[in-house]
Every structure is written in structure tokens, then in C-alpha cells.
C-alpha positions, -999 to +999 in steps of 0.1 A: +260+724-647+231+709-647+201+705-617+230+717-595+212+722-563+239+719-535+267+739-534+300+748-513+310+775-504+349+780-519+368+810-528+343+833-510+318+821-539+292+791-536+299+762-561+280+731-576+295+698-569+299+677-591+280+646-590+311+623-588+326+641-555+318+639-524+307+657-506+314+650-472+349+648-487+351+684-500+341+699-472+372+677-453+356+649-435+385+626-431+391+595-427+365+597-400+334+584-391+315+613-385+291+631-385+311+668-394+295+702-382+288+721-417+271+754-420+245+754-444+228+786-463+192+782-471+183+794-503+153+788-522+158+752-539+188+752-529+217+746-498+247+761-496+274+743-471+308+754-461+330+743-426+331+777-421+303+802-412+299+828-434+274+859-439+237+848-446+247+810-430+219+799-410+221+770-392+253+747-379+241+711-385+259+677-388+263+660-422+268+627-427+275+596-447+274+557-448+307+544-439+308+526-470+298+555-493+305+550-529+321+584-539+345+581-509+349+545-519+358+554-557+382+588-546+404+562-538+403+536-562+409+544-598+374+539-622+376+505-633+378+511-670+350+519-695+328+537-665+327+571-660+302+589-640+286+618-657+310+653-652+281+681-664+255+669-636+252+684-605+251+668-569+209+672-562+188+680-530+161+663-510+143+671-487+130+644-456+099+654-429+102+637-394+066+637-387+065+642-350+030+633-331+022+657-298+024+624-282+058+618-299+057+592-326+074+597-361+055+592-391+077+564-416+067+550-448+076+523-471+086+534-504+069+514-530+084+482-549+082+489-586+101+529-579+135+531-595+153+546-568+158+528-530+126+503-533+106+487-503+130+509-479+109+524-450+120+562-447+104+596-436+086+610-464+104+630-492+116+635-521+133+665-547+134+702-538+121+718-570+141+751-579+117+775-568+103+759-533+118+769-501+131+742-481+102+738-457+073+746-486+092+714-508+092+685-482+061+697-468+046+692-501+063+659-502+044+648-476+011+657-485+014+641-522+032+607-508+002+609-475-025+632-482-014+649-451-020+685-453-012+704-413-032+734-406-008+766-408-002+781-370-007+742-358+030+732-363+068+739-354+093+732-372+134+731-366+159+709-393+176+683-380+206+673-404+220+667-431+226+632-453+247+623-483+229+589-501+238+576-530+219+549-551+225+524-554+241+523-516+270+506-520+294+503-550+295+466-548+263+473-558+273+493-592+280+523-596+260+557-586+229+567-606+216+592-580+235+616-558+212+639-532+224+656-500+190+645-480+178+678-452+157+662-424+135+685-407+118+682-380+080+692-382+064+688-345+024+689-352+001+700-325-024+669-333-021+632-320-009+602-340-048+592-341-057+627-356-030+627-379-038+595-389-071+590-396-060+617-421-036+599-439-046+586-476-012+571-490-002+578-527-008+540-540+021+549-565+051+557-540+044+543-505+030+511-498+028+507-458+033+534-428+041+531-395+049+554-363+078+550-341+080+560-303+113+566-290+120+532-274+123+516-309+135+538-331+166+538-305+163+504-312+165+509-351+186+541-349+216+522-328+214+491-357+251+500-377+253+493-407+278+479-417+273+445-389+245+418-395+217+421-375+215+413-337+209+382-327+188+393-294+162+423-289+162+441-254+128+422-235+111+450-230+112+459-267+077+447-288+088+411-314+061+431-336+047+472-342+018+480-351+017+493-392-009+501-419-002+483-454-020+487-489-049+456-494-038+451-537-081+455-535-072+488-523-083+499-492-059+497-465-050+463-438-034+459-405+004+449-411+021+437-374+057+446-390+080+425-375+108+447-357+137+426-370+131+438-401+129+474-389+168+463-372+180+452-410+218+467-422+225+482-459+241+440-475+269+444-488+256+425-526+225+439-548+192+432-532+175+460-542+133+457-530+146+437-492+128+455-468+141+472-442+157+513-430+175+534-451+208+543-433+206+576-433+166+576-419+183+559-391+211+588-390+173+608-386+157+589-359+190+592-337+192+635-347+154+632-334+158+611-302+186+641-294+167+667-300+135+648-281+158+645-247+169+680-253+135+696-249+131+672-219+160+686-202+149+720-207+144+745-183+108+764-184+107+793-194+097+824-182+063+839-187 
């Protein structure tokens, strides 16, 4: 099977997942909304998943899919006549970096309108994992390619946060899926402040059209926005109406942008709107995991010295 990066441990051996199958469904996710604890084995260029612990499994991570996952929908209804999803393709592997500054903000980037997949979405830096890459290596490469940021060795720590089953288009009502990924979100905690990191950001205009930093309060509001519902009519009085962002100017360079918070709270519409600016469903999931991690770090007892 070509380009199979995601494998399930079945009958004692890892097997590639077919493009047309829901990874969550194969792991026995059932009708619930998840997330589902999943055991992971990290290999160079590949991710092995199982509902049960296995030799070599390095972590147990939450696995989630949106309630409108097209692959889950396809398993519950016959495929339309004349439409066949590819059987020779596997599920690809993506990695995304939740970059946390020393002052506890995280970086999101807006994908350019001209990209074929998920244009104009706010997401963390990330992309495909190559066949010969370790997962962190692939994430840091994508971070550098998209933002110009290269993190000095020894000045950051990292931990896997969770897994998201992603399809594009994101809903079956938009059309049959052309892309199928499992995205591994990695939290990378830098020793540098937001200002120090931002001073070095050089966005790649072919991939990134803007970027912003979210603090915990705004991130919590974004993460709490449930996809499949309408945008909340009013915001908490404690939240700003807009957040500061930076966008690429048409004539080159960058310029400040006041990004309406209501825009970041938009949900995935039921009908196709390929370039509607919003935060992706997977990013909302990852922001929620980041906040959980941040909460645990804040209440953790001091270690003995």
C-alpha cells in the first residue's frame, strides 16, 4: 500500500490502514464522541496504534475525530454509485507543533488562500512526516519551513499531546475525501519568550499568510467552541474582542492585524466553504489538550533537589 504511514497492531503485527477506513472506527471507537485512549509506537516515519498496550508502545494518547468525520459517515451508508475511494492508498501521517513560549502563549498560523488543502485555516505549524524522519524531527522541520524558526538545541522540551483523525474535505456534504491523515500534536516548550521568538519569525508566503499568539484564556474560548454548532452570540466580558496578529503585506513585509475573536470561534459549516477563515477542528482539540497539560504543570508539586 503506497505511502502508508499509519499502522494498526492487529493479530500481533502492524498493518497499514486503508485510506477509506476510519482509524477511530477500526480501533473500536464505537458511537461515542471520544476521545479514546490509544497506545502508540513511534517509529521512523511511521506511527503504530493499538487499543491495547504492546511491546514498544511509548505512550498512551487521546485519539479523536470530529463528529462529522466523513470516513465514519461512509461506514454507515452505502457509497454513492460511481464513486469509489482509493484502496491502494494508506492513511498518511502528519505532525503539528504546539509551540509554547516561556510566557505561556502558543503560536498559530493562517494557511494561505492558494493552498489546495485547508486554505485560510488557523492551525499550528506542521505537515507531512517523511519516510526517514523521526516525528519530532519532522515537526521541527515543518516549523522552520513555515515560520523560519529554528529552535536551539537544549533550549526547549517536548511531549506528545494527542492524535487527531483528519479528512479533507472535512465533511461528506462538501464532497468525498481527498486526504486522510492522523495528526500527532507535539507540545514544544521553548525557553524563549513570545517577543524573542516573534523577532525571528519569517513566514513562508507560499504557506503562511498570518500568525498570532494565544494565551490560555483566549485558547480556552476557542477550544470550547463545539464544531457543528453556531458561533456563540456573545463573548465573555473578560475576553478581548480581538487579538493581535501579524499578516503578510501584499507588497512584501508584514503588518499588524487586529484579528476578531469571533472569527476564531467560527465552526466548520455544513456546506462547502473552502476558504472561510476559522480555526480547524483538530487545532481546537489540541488547544484543549495544551490547557490540560498547562493545568497539570501548574498544580504539580515541586521536585526535590
